[in-house]
C-alpha positions in Angstrom: 69.1 99.0 101.0 66.8 96.5 102.7 68.2 93.1 103.8 66.2 91.2 101.2 67.6 93.4 98.4 71.1 93.1 99.9 70.9 89.3 99.9 69.8 89.3 96.2 72.7 91.8 95.4 75.2 89.5 97.3 73.9 86.4 95.5 74.4 88.1 92.1 77.9 89.2 93.0 78.7 85.7 94.2 77.5 84.1 91.0 79.5 86.7 89.0 82.6 85.8 91.0 82.2 82.1 90.2 81.8 82.9 86.5 84.9 85.1 86.7 87.0 82.3 88.2 85.7 79.9 85.5 86.7 82.3 82.7 90.1 83.1 84.2 91.0 79.4 84.5 89.7 78.8 81.0 92.0 81.5 79.6 94.9 80.0 81.6 94.2 76.5 80.2 94.3 77.9 76.6 97.5 79.8 77.2 99.3 76.8 78.8 98.2 74.5 76.0 99.3 77.0 73.2 102.9 76.9 74.2 104.9 75.3 71.3 107.6 72.7 71.7 106.4 69.2 71.2 105.5 66.8 74.0 104.7 69.0 77.1 105.7 66.2 79.5 109.1 65.7 78.0 109.6 69.5 77.8 108.6 70.1 81.5 109.4 66.8 83.2 112.0 65.2 81.0 114.1 64.1 83.9 111.3 62.1 85.5 111.0 58.3 84.9 109.0 56.9 82.1 106.4 55.6 84.6 106.0 59.1 86.2 105.7 60.7 82.8 102.8 58.3 81.9 101.1 59.1 85.1 101.4 62.8 84.4 99.8 62.4 81.0 97.0 60.3 82.5 96.3 62.7 85.4 96.0 65.8 83.1 94.7 64.1 80.0 97.7 65.2 77.9 97.1 62.4 75.4 93.4 63.2 74.9 91.7 65.7 72.5 91.7 69.3 73.6 88.0 69.4 74.7 88.5 66.3 76.9 91.6 67.7 78.3 89.8 70.9 79.2 87.0 69.0 81.0 89.6 67.1 83.1 91.6 70.3 83.8 88.5 72.2 85.1 87.6 69.2 87.2 91.0 69.1 88.8 90.9 72.9 89.4 87.5 73.0 91.1 88.0 69.8 93.1 91.4 71.2 94.3 93.2 68.2 92.8 96.5 69.9 92.1 98.5 66.7 92.1 101.1 66.3 89.3 100.1 62.6 89.1 97.7 60.4 90.9 100.2 58.8 93.3 101.7 62.1 94.5 101.2 62.5 98.3 101.2 66.3 98.4 99.5 68.7 96.1 100.3 72.2 94.9 97.9 73.6 97.5 100.1 72.1 100.2 103.0 74.0 98.7 101.3 77.4 98.3 99.0 77.9 101.2 101.9 78.5 103.7 103.0 81.3 101.3 99.6 83.1 101.1 100.0 85.0 104.4 103.3 86.5 103.2 101.6 87.8 100.0 98.6 89.1 101.9 100.9 90.9 104.4 102.9 92.7 101.7 100.0 93.6 99.4 97.4 94.2 102.1 99.7 96.6 104.0 100.7 98.3 100.7 97.0 98.9 99.8 96.1 100.3 103.2 99.1 102.6 103.4 98.7 103.8 99.8 95.1 104.9 100.3 95.5 106.3 103.7 98.5 108.4 102.6 96.9 109.3 99.3 93.7 110.5 101.1 95.5 112.5 103.8 97.8 114.2 101.3 95.0 114.9 98.9 92.8 116.5 101.6 95.7 118.6 103.0 96.8 119.8 99.6 93.3 120.8 98.5 92.4 122.4 101.7 95.4 124.7 101.6 94.6 125.9 98.1 98.4 126.1 97.2 98.5 125.5 93.5 102.3 125.2 93.4 102.4 122.5 96.0 99.5 120.7 94.4 101.1 120.8 91.0 104.5 119.4 92.3 102.9 116.6 94.3 100.5 115.6 91.4 103.2 115.7 88.8 105.6 113.7 91.0 103.0 111.0 91.8 102.0 110.7 88.1 105.7 110.3 87.1 106.3 107.6 89.6 103.0 105.9 88.6 104.1 105.8 85.0 107.5 104.3 85.9 107.6 100.5 85.5 107.5 99.1 89.0 110.3 96.6 88.4 112.7 99.3 87.2 112.3 101.3 90.4 112.5 98.1 92.5 115.8 97.0 90.9 117.4 100.5 91.1 116.4 100.9 94.8 117.5 97.4 95.7 120.9 97.9 94.0 121.6 101.2 95.8 120.0 100.8 99.2 120.6 97.1 99.8 123.7 96.0 97.9 125.7 99.2 97.5 125.2 101.1 100.7 123.6 98.5 102.9 121.0 100.9 104.3 118.2 98.3 104.3 118.5 94.6 104.8 117.7 92.0 102.2 114.7 89.6 102.7 115.9 87.3 105.4 113.3 84.6 105.0 114.0 82.1 102.2 111.7 79.3 101.2 112.6 75.8 100.2 110.6 72.8 99.1 111.2 69.6 101.1 109.0 66.5 100.4 106.5 68.7 98.7 106.0 71.1 101.6 107.3 74.7 102.1 109.9 75.1 104.8 110.9 78.6 105.8 114.2 79.5 107.2 114.5 78.1 110.7 111.1 76.3 110.3 109.5 79.1 112.4 106.4 79.5 110.3 104.8 82.8 109.4 104.4 84.2 112.9 107.9 83.2 114.0 109.4 84.8 110.9 107.7 88.2 111.4 110.6 89.5 113.5 113.2 89.0 110.8 110.7 89.7 108.0 109.4 93.2 108.9 112.7 95.1 108.5 113.3 93.7 105.1 109.7 94.5 104.1 110.4 98.2 104.2 111.8 98.5 100.7 109.3 96.4 98.7 106.5 98.0 100.7 107.9 101.5 100.0 108.1 100.7 96.2 104.5 99.6 96.1 103.2 102.6 98.0 105.3 105.2 96.1 104.2 103.8 92.7 100.5 103.4 93.7 100.1 106.8 95.5 98.9 108.7 92.4 95.7 106.7 92.1 94.0 107.6 95.4 95.5 111.1 95.3 94.0 111.9 92.0 90.7 110.2 92.8 90.3 112.1 96.1 91.1 115.4 94.3 88.5 114.8 91.6 85.9 113.7 94.1 86.5 116.7 96.4 86.5 119.1 93.5 83.1 117.9 92.4 81.6 117.9 95.9 82.9 121.4 96.6 80.1 122.8 94.4 77.3 121.0 96.3 74.7 122.9 98.3 75.7 121.4 101.6 79.2 122.7 101.2 77.9 126.2 100.5 75.8 125.9 103.7 78.9 124.9 105.7 80.8 127.9 104.5 77.8 130.2 105.3 77.9 128.9 108.9 81.4 130.4 109.2 83.5 127.2 109.0 87.1 127.6 107.8 88.1 126.0 104.5 90.1 123.4 106.4 87.0 122.4 108.4 84.8 122.4 105.3 87.2 120.0 103.4 88.1 117.7 106.3 84.7 117.4 108.0 82.3 117.7 105.1 83.8 117.2 101.7 86.3 114.5 102.5 83.9 112.4 104.4 81.6 112.1 101.4 84.5 111.4 99.0 85.7 108.4 101.0 83.2 105.9 99.7 84.4 105.9 96.1 87.9 105.3 97.5 86.7 102.2 99.2 85.5 100.7 96.0 88.6 101.8 94.1 90.9 100.3 96.8 89.4 96.8 96.2 89.7 97.1 92.4 93.2 98.5 92.6 94.3 95.7 94.8 94.1 93.5 91.8 96.5 95.8 89.9 98.8 96.0 93.0 98.9 92.2 93.2 99.5 91.7 89.4 102.3 94.2 89.4 103.5 93.3 92.8 104.3 89.7 91.8 107.3 91.1 90.0 108.2 92.8 93.3 108.2 89.4 95.1 110.6 88.0 92.5 112.9 91.1 92.5 113.2 91.1 96.3 113.0 87.3 96.8 109.9 87.8 98.9 108.6 84.3 100.1 105.1 84.7 98.6 102.9 83.1 96.0 104.4 85.4 93.3 107.8 84.0 93.9 106.5 80.4 93.6 104.6 81.4 90.5 107.8 82.6 88.8 109.6 79.4 89.7 106.7 77.3 88.4 106.5 79.3 85.1 110.2 78.4 84.4 109.1 74.8 83.9 105.4 75.4 83.0 104.5 73.3 86.0 100.7 73.1 85.3 99.5 72.2 88.9 101.5 74.9 90.6 100.8 77.6 88.1 97.1 76.8 88.1 96.9 76.7 91.9 98.8 80.1 92.1 96.4 81.8 89.7 93.4 80.2 91.4 94.4 81.3 94.9 95.2 84.8 93.8 91.9 85.1 91.9 89.8 83.8 94.7 91.5 86.1 97.2 90.9 89.2 95.1 87.3 88.2 94.3 86.5 87.7 98.0 87.8 91.2 98.7 85.8 92.7 95.9 82.7 90.8 97.0 83.0 92.1 100.6 83.7 95.7 99.3 80.7 95.6 97.0 78.3 94.3 99.7 79.5 96.9 102.3 79.1 99.7 99.6 75.6 98.5 98.8 74.7 98.5 102.5 76.1 102.0 103.1 75.1 103.7 99.8 71.4 103.4 98.9 72.2 104.5 95.3 73.9 101.1 94.7 71.4 98.7 93.1 
C-alpha cells in the first residue's frame, strides 16, 4: 500500500475510533442514568455534607433534564474533567493513571504468551499429523475456553494459594490517600515489580490457559487452508520435509491473521480479565472499577471505561495500520 493510501486508511481508522469512544460513553451514560433508586446523589454520596451534595448535582447536571445532563457529561468526559465536584483538587484520572501500568502488564503479557504458545503448539501438532494428540489438545483447550474464567480463578486461588500455599497472594495493595493512589511501601510501579511478579504467575496462568483455544484453533484453520496452495505443493516437490513445509512456509503466511486477531482478542481478555483483577486483588484499573461500581461513583467509573476503551482502540489502530502496510489486500 502506498504512503498516501496508508495515511487515508489511518485517518479513517482514527475517525472510527473517536466515534467508537463517543458511542461507548453514550451507552455508559444511559446505563448509569437508568439505575432506579431515587436521588442518585443521596444514594451514592449520602454521607457527604449538604454543600458537597449540591456541588455534585451542579457539576454533573443531576437536577437538569436528561439531554442537558448528557451534554454536560460528554463535555466532562472529553475534557478529562473527572472531578466529583468543582472544588475537588484531584480527579479520577489522578486516581487511575498510576494503576494503568499494572493492568497493561498483566493483560499485555497474557496476550503475548497466549498467542505465542497457541501458535507454537498449533504448528507442532499439525506438522506431526498425530490425530490423537491433536484431538486431545483441541478438546482440552475448547473445554477450558468454555469454562467461566472467574470459576477457574476462584478454584485455583483457593487450592494453590490458600490451602497449599504453593503460590503467593498478590503482595501489592492499593490505597487511596488524599485522592491519590498509594501502593504498598510507596515504591511505585517499578519498585513493586520485584514483589509483584511472583504473585502474577497464577492470574497470568488463568488468562493464558483460558485464552489458548482461540489462537490454537485459528492457526489450525489457517494452516489447513494454506496447505492446499500451489506454493506448498512446490515446496513438497523440492523434497522438503513436512516439518519444514509447515514451519517455514505455511506457518509464516498464517501469522498475519493472528496479529489482527490478537488485537481484537485483547478486548475480550481485558473485559473478562477485569474479574481476574478483582478475584486476585490485582492493583489495576479493573479493581478500582469494581470498587467504584459498588457506589456508582460516576467520575471513577467513567474514567475507568474511558481509559480502557482508549487503550484498546490505540492497540487496534496500530495493528490495523501495520496490517495495511504489510498486506496489500487490505484496503
